[in-house]
GULUM-373203 format. One record per residue (C-alpha): residue number from 1; x, y, z. Coordinates in Angstrom, 3 decimals, always signed. Layout:
BEGIN
PT num        X        Y        Z
PT NUM        X        Y        Z
...
# end
This chain:
BEGIN
PT num        X        Y        Z
PT   1   -8.403  -33.626   +1.174
PT   2  -11.031  -31.651   -0.620
PT   3   -9.402  -28.281   +0.490
PT   4   -6.035  -29.456   -0.903
PT   5   -7.579  -30.295   -4.311
PT   6   -9.388  -27.119   -4.417
PT   7   -6.058  -25.288   -3.648
PT   8   -4.240  -27.138   -6.496
PT   9   -7.054  -26.369   -9.142
PT  10   -6.999  -22.737   -8.089
PT  11   -3.229  -22.493   -8.230
PT  12   -3.220  -24.265  -11.773
PT  13   -5.707  -21.702  -12.992
PT  14   -3.649  -18.674  -11.475
PT  15   -0.648  -20.184  -13.415
PT  16   -2.352  -20.606  -16.694
PT  17   -4.082  -17.366  -16.748
PT  18   -7.528  -16.687  -18.573
PT  19   -5.952  -16.561  -22.058
PT  20   -3.945  -19.555  -21.837
PT  21   -5.100  -22.903  -23.302
PT  22   -3.053  -24.864  -20.807
PT  23   +0.117  -24.356  -18.541
PT  24   +2.131  -26.340  -21.193
PT  25   +1.401  -23.821  -24.159
PT  26   +2.759  -20.877  -22.276
PT  27   +6.160  -19.703  -20.863
PT  28   +5.188  -19.581  -17.097
PT  29   +7.850  -21.382  -15.059
PT  30   +6.708  -24.473  -13.216
PT  31   +8.613  -23.484  -10.018
PT  32   +6.933  -20.056   -9.699
PT  33   +4.943  -20.069   -6.399
PT  34   +3.385  -17.419   -4.144
PT  35   +4.333  -13.874   -4.706
PT  36   +6.835  -14.553   -7.593
PT  37   +3.932  -16.154   -9.605
PT  38   +1.649  -13.328   -8.685
PT  39   +4.132  -10.745   -9.949
PT  40   +4.712  -12.784  -13.105
PT  41   +0.995  -12.998  -13.757
PT  42   +0.613   -9.184  -13.118
PT  43   +3.406   -8.329  -15.511
PT  44   +1.267  -10.322  -18.145
PT  45   -1.940   -8.601  -17.212
PT  46   -0.195   -5.212  -17.434
PT  47   +0.768   -6.188  -20.948
PT  48   -2.576   -7.026  -22.051
PT  49   -4.071   -3.933  -20.469
PT  50   -1.583   -1.717  -22.452
PT  51   -2.175   -3.550  -25.501
PT  52   -5.843   -2.966  -25.434
PT  53   -5.122   +0.803  -24.653
PT  54   -2.590   +1.041  -27.384
PT  55   -4.955   -0.608  -29.865
PT  56   -7.775   +1.640  -28.819
PT  57   -5.677   +4.861  -29.080
PT  58   -4.250   +3.841  -32.381
PT  59   -7.690   +3.285  -33.838
PT  60   -8.891   +6.543  -32.448
PT  61   -5.936   +8.602  -33.869
PT  62   -6.263   +7.043  -37.328
PT  63  -10.168   +7.542  -37.148
PT  64   -9.622  +11.383  -36.325
PT  65   -7.033  +11.669  -39.153
PT  66   -9.208  +10.213  -41.866
PT  67  -12.367  +12.176  -40.564
PT  68  -10.335  +15.486  -40.401
PT  69   -8.645  +14.969  -43.848
PT  70  -11.237  +13.526  -45.945
PT  71  -14.427  +15.098  -44.417
PT  72  -13.185  +18.416  -43.078
PT  73  -10.423  +18.786  -45.514
PT  74   -7.781  +19.712  -42.892
PT  75   -4.845  +17.665  -41.430
PT  76   -3.971  +17.623  -37.538
PT  77   -0.335  +18.407  -37.238
PT  78   +1.666  +15.611  -35.569
PT  79   -1.210  +13.091  -35.394
PT  80   +0.389  +10.713  -37.952
PT  81   +3.697  +10.893  -35.791
PT  82   +1.699  +10.280  -32.473
PT  83   +0.075   +7.269  -34.258
PT  84   +3.301   +5.817  -35.144
PT  85   +4.735   +6.116  -31.772
PT  86   +1.663   +4.213  -30.228
PT  87   +2.060   +1.506  -32.791
PT  88   +5.731   +1.008  -31.695
PT  89   +4.335   +0.232  -28.179
PT  90   +1.706   -1.887  -29.680
PT  91   +4.198   -3.886  -31.750
PT  92   +6.734   -4.731  -29.151
PT  93   +4.203   -5.263  -26.312
PT  94   +2.567   -7.673  -28.712
PT  95   +5.700   -9.335  -29.477
PT  96   +6.759   -9.880  -25.785
PT  97   +3.233  -11.254  -25.110
PT  98   +3.417  -13.426  -28.084
PT  99   +6.753  -14.874  -26.868
PT 100   +5.237  -15.729  -23.610
PT 101   +2.232  -17.585  -25.239
PT 102   +4.469  -19.096  -27.806
PT 103   +2.329  -17.500  -30.571
PT 104   +5.050  -16.467  -32.985
PT 105   +5.016  -17.803  -36.425
PT 106   +7.645  -20.346  -37.212
PT 107   +8.516  -22.281  -40.264
PT 108  +10.558  -25.545  -39.529
PT 109  +11.212  -28.388  -41.802
PT 110  +12.358  -30.341  -38.790
PT 111   +9.005  -31.603  -37.734
PT 112   +8.624  -33.038  -41.310
PT 113  +11.884  -34.573  -41.854
PT 114  +12.680  -35.907  -38.318
PT 115  +10.264  -38.282  -36.388
PT 116   +9.357  -37.418  -32.850
PT 117  +12.268  -38.287  -30.587
PT 118  +15.559  -37.104  -29.026
PT 119  +17.119  -35.828  -32.194
PT 120  +14.084  -33.538  -32.879
PT 121  +14.034  -32.583  -29.339
PT 122  +17.899  -31.575  -29.463
PT 123  +17.425  -29.548  -32.717
PT 124  +14.519  -27.880  -30.902
PT 125  +16.604  -26.987  -27.969
PT 126  +19.344  -25.728  -30.005
PT 127  +16.967  -23.533  -31.963
PT 128  +15.707  -22.187  -28.701
PT 129  +19.198  -21.461  -27.488
PT 130  +19.901  -19.407  -30.637
PT 131  +16.787  -17.541  -30.181
PT 132  +17.629  -16.704  -26.633
PT 133  +21.111  -15.471  -27.616
PT 134  +19.837  -13.307  -30.504
PT 135  +17.013  -11.810  -28.339
PT 136  +19.511  -11.211  -25.634
PT 137  +21.994   -9.540  -27.876
PT 138  +19.187   -7.257  -29.337
PT 139  +18.112   -6.456  -25.735
PT 140  +21.788   -5.215  -24.767
PT 141  +21.883   -3.285  -28.214
PT 142  +18.275   -1.701  -27.351
PT 143  +19.402   -0.550  -23.914
PT 144  +22.408   +0.860  -25.093
PT 145  +20.461   +2.723  -27.957
PT 146  +18.095   +4.046  -25.308
PT 147  +21.030   +5.232  -23.198
PT 148  +22.449   +7.136  -26.072
PT 149  +19.003   +8.698  -27.041
PT 150  +18.637   +9.953  -23.498
PT 151  +22.148  +11.358  -23.560
PT 152  +21.568  +13.219  -26.814
PT 153  +18.097  +14.447  -25.731
PT 154  +16.611  +13.653  -29.145
PT 155  +13.177  +15.156  -29.523
PT 156  +10.456  +14.449  -32.183
PT 157  +10.318  +16.893  -35.059
PT 158   +6.402  +17.339  -35.029
PT 159   +5.058  +16.564  -31.541
PT 160   +8.152  +17.568  -29.644
PT 161   +8.205  +14.699  -27.437
PT 162  +11.490  +13.053  -26.180
PT 163  +12.540  +10.221  -28.428
PT 164  +13.540   +8.173  -25.313
PT 165   +9.993   +7.859  -24.404
PT 166   +9.397   +5.984  -27.618
PT 167  +12.667   +4.026  -27.692
PT 168  +12.099   +2.886  -23.875
PT 169   +9.654   +0.166  -24.917
PT 170  +12.158   -1.449  -27.092
PT 171  +14.563   -2.699  -24.648
PT 172  +11.647   -3.544  -22.172
PT 173   +9.836   -5.596  -24.905
PT 174  +13.040   -7.442  -26.035
PT 175  +13.922   -8.117  -22.510
PT 176  +10.580   -9.700  -21.828
PT 177  +11.038  -11.672  -25.039
PT 178  +14.389  -12.888  -23.941
PT 179  +12.995  -13.813  -20.539
PT 180  +10.177  -16.003  -22.237
PT 181  +12.289  -17.367  -24.758
PT 182  +14.794  -18.534  -21.860
PT 183  +11.771  -20.281  -20.040
PT 184  +10.919  -21.872  -23.382
PT 185  +14.326  -23.123  -24.072
PT 186  +14.697  -24.451  -20.398
PT 187  +11.395  -26.360  -21.003
PT 188  +12.831  -27.882  -24.272
PT 189  +16.020  -28.971  -22.378
PT 190  +13.724  -30.580  -19.869
PT 191  +11.919  -32.438  -22.469
PT 192  +15.141  -33.503  -24.100
PT 193  +16.516  -34.876  -20.828
PT 194  +13.163  -36.613  -19.765
PT 195  +12.201  -37.687  -23.340
PT 196   +8.571  -38.773  -23.879
PT 197   +8.052  -38.764  -20.173
PT 198   +8.031  -34.930  -20.126
PT 199   +5.143  -34.850  -22.552
PT 200   +3.159  -37.405  -20.697
PT 201   +3.785  -35.262  -17.489
PT 202   +2.581  -32.202  -19.407
PT 203   -0.654  -33.812  -20.567
PT 204   -1.478  -35.262  -17.184
# end
């Protein structure tokens, strides 16, 4: 009995991940188990590693540019363009991770106007559906744009890097956002169907 309890606690900890307050605050599907859950968590860990790396590289590039320009009186050719490319990766990776942890800023009057209950849950589910549709449409557009840039063989003006390397993070980040928004939408539908019992289950 004790081993079963320890296994459940370990599984819950693996599901929540170190940066999550609780499983109810993140977009990790409740049904994931075993290898699927491990792959899901490793995808999130990879995003965090890349976020830290991009943040460090961007800070270093800006520091080098400031030092060389204002102290040495010279400017390194292409460093600003390279920094902007790293920033693009930082933005889209941060957006996808923010979608997972439900950390995006929202301004909704629904919570102020409607009391808690099925009407608010229904509007919340509708908003989630609209978000999924928009994110999915943007993901399709981003993949098409990446394919177009690969076909054109577009290169950056200063660094000479293929622009497809920069554009690649856009469809990846948007696809991850669509996935996480879909999980959140399904969770909202579940709460709409189950009503207050769903919140009681989440708090248990």
